[in-house]
N, C-alpha and C positions, 0 to 999 in steps of 0.2 A: 484639507480636501483629500489628500492622499490617504489619511487614516480612514476616512469614510469609505473609500473604495475597497478597503479590506473587508468591510462588513456590508457591502452592497447587496441588495436583494439577488442580483444575478450570481454573485459569488456564493451566496447561501443556497440558491437553487442547484448550482453545479455541485456544491458540497453534499447536498441531500441526495442527489443522484449517485454520487460516488460512494457515500456511506451505505445507502440501500444496496447498491451492487455488491459491496464487500461481503455482506452476510450471505448472499447467494453464492458468491465465489468460494467462501469458506466451506460450503457444503458440496462443492463439485468433486466428483470422484476422480481418483488418479487414473489417467488414461495411458494404456500401454503404447509404446512406440520407441523411437530412437531417443536415447537419454543423453544428457550432457554430463560434463564432469561435475559431480556433486560438490567437490571441494571449491569450485569456482562460484557456484550459484548461477543465477540467471544473469544474462547480459542486459543491463539496463540502459545501454547507450542510446537506444531509440526512444526513450521516454518523452523527451521534449517534442520531437516531431510527431509522435503518436498523439499526444495530448493536443497539440496544435491542430492536427487534422481532425480529431474528434470534435473539437469545439467548432471548427469551421463547418463540419457536417452536421452540427447540432445533435451530436451523440454524447452520451456520458463519457467523460474522460476516464472514468473508472474502468471502462471496457478495455483500456490499454493493458490492464493487469493480466487479462487472459492471455494476450499475446506475449507479454514480457515474462510471465511465469511459465510459459509452455515448456521450456527445458526441464524444469523441476517436475512438471506433471507428466513428462514423457517416460518416466521410469516405469518398468513393469510392476505389476502388483506384488511380485515376489522380491522386489528391491525397495521395500519401504524405508529401510535405514538410509539408503542412498538418497531417496527422495526427501526424507526428513532433513538430512545434512544439507542438501541443496537449498531447501527453504530457510534453514538457519543462516546459511551464508548469504542468501538473497536478502534476508532481513537486515543483516549487518550492512550490506551495501545500501539499502534504503536508508538506514539510520545515518550512515556517512553522508549520503546525499542531502538529507534533511539538515544536518549540521552545516554542510558547505553552503546550502542555500540561505540559511539563517545568517551565516557569517557574511555572505555577499550582501544581504539586505542591510545588515548592521553597518557595512562600509558605505552604502550608497543612500540609504533612506534616513530621514530624521530619527533621532533616538526614540521618540515616542512610537513611531511606526514600527521600528525594529522590535521594540518591546511588545507591541501588540502581536506582531507576527510570531514571536517566540512563545508568548502565552497561548495564542490560538493553536499553534502547532502542538505544544505540549499536551493541551487538553483534548485536541483531536485524537492524538495517538492514545492517550489514556482511555478515552471513551471507546475507541475501536478495540483496544486490547481487553477492555472489560467484557465486550461481546465474545471475544475468544475464550475468556474464562467461563462465561455462561455456557457456551457450546461444549466446553470440556466437562463441566459439571453435569450437563445433560447426558453426555456420552458415558460418563461414569455411572450415572443412574441406570442407563440401559445396558450396563456391563459390556461396553465395547472393549475389544481387545486392547491392551496397553499400547502395543505398537501402532495400531490404527489411531488411537487417541492422540498419541504423540505426533504422528504425521498430521492429523487434522489440526492440532493446536499450532504447530510450527507453520503450516500452510496459512492458517488464519492470521498468525502474527506477522508473517511476511506481507500478506495482503493489507493488514492494518497499517503497517509502516509505509507501504507503497501508496495507499490511499491518502495518508497524511502528507506524503511528499507531493502527490499530485494536487491535492487541495492547496498546499503552500505554493506550488508552482503557478497554479491558476490565479490565485489571489495576488501573488507578487507581480505577475505580468501586468496587472492593472496599475502598478506603480510607475511603469515606464512611460 
């Protein structure tokens, strides 16, 4: 029964909202404003409460990425290298959270459910990252400046990892 909940229609609808939102997020322009420390990346500590609130309000949990990635998007347009570094570090934080969540599932869920979660997460991330590559190739075709392309790609990769974590979080909550 628990394995079925990982592939429930509700989980897939939420995941579809999250994935669709990701591609729009990848195209959002960098907004000037107060910037955070690029070396630290974005603070992801509010992820679980944001996702929970979004689900209760029947909003897409992917909307939380806008809030969570705001520190990286707050760098001025003249600070693209800092913004890029911020997104690189945020992606690393998302990757660590994915690993921690999968480890927690492996400790508490039956082995088959843990394996399903691991496989689903791996392919969610790969398919999201494939879209980042597509955007990067299109940017190259339009001869976008290298610095802008790199920022766009790292922003997209951070969003891809964040969306993978959020989807894993939503799906694993049904195991409780």
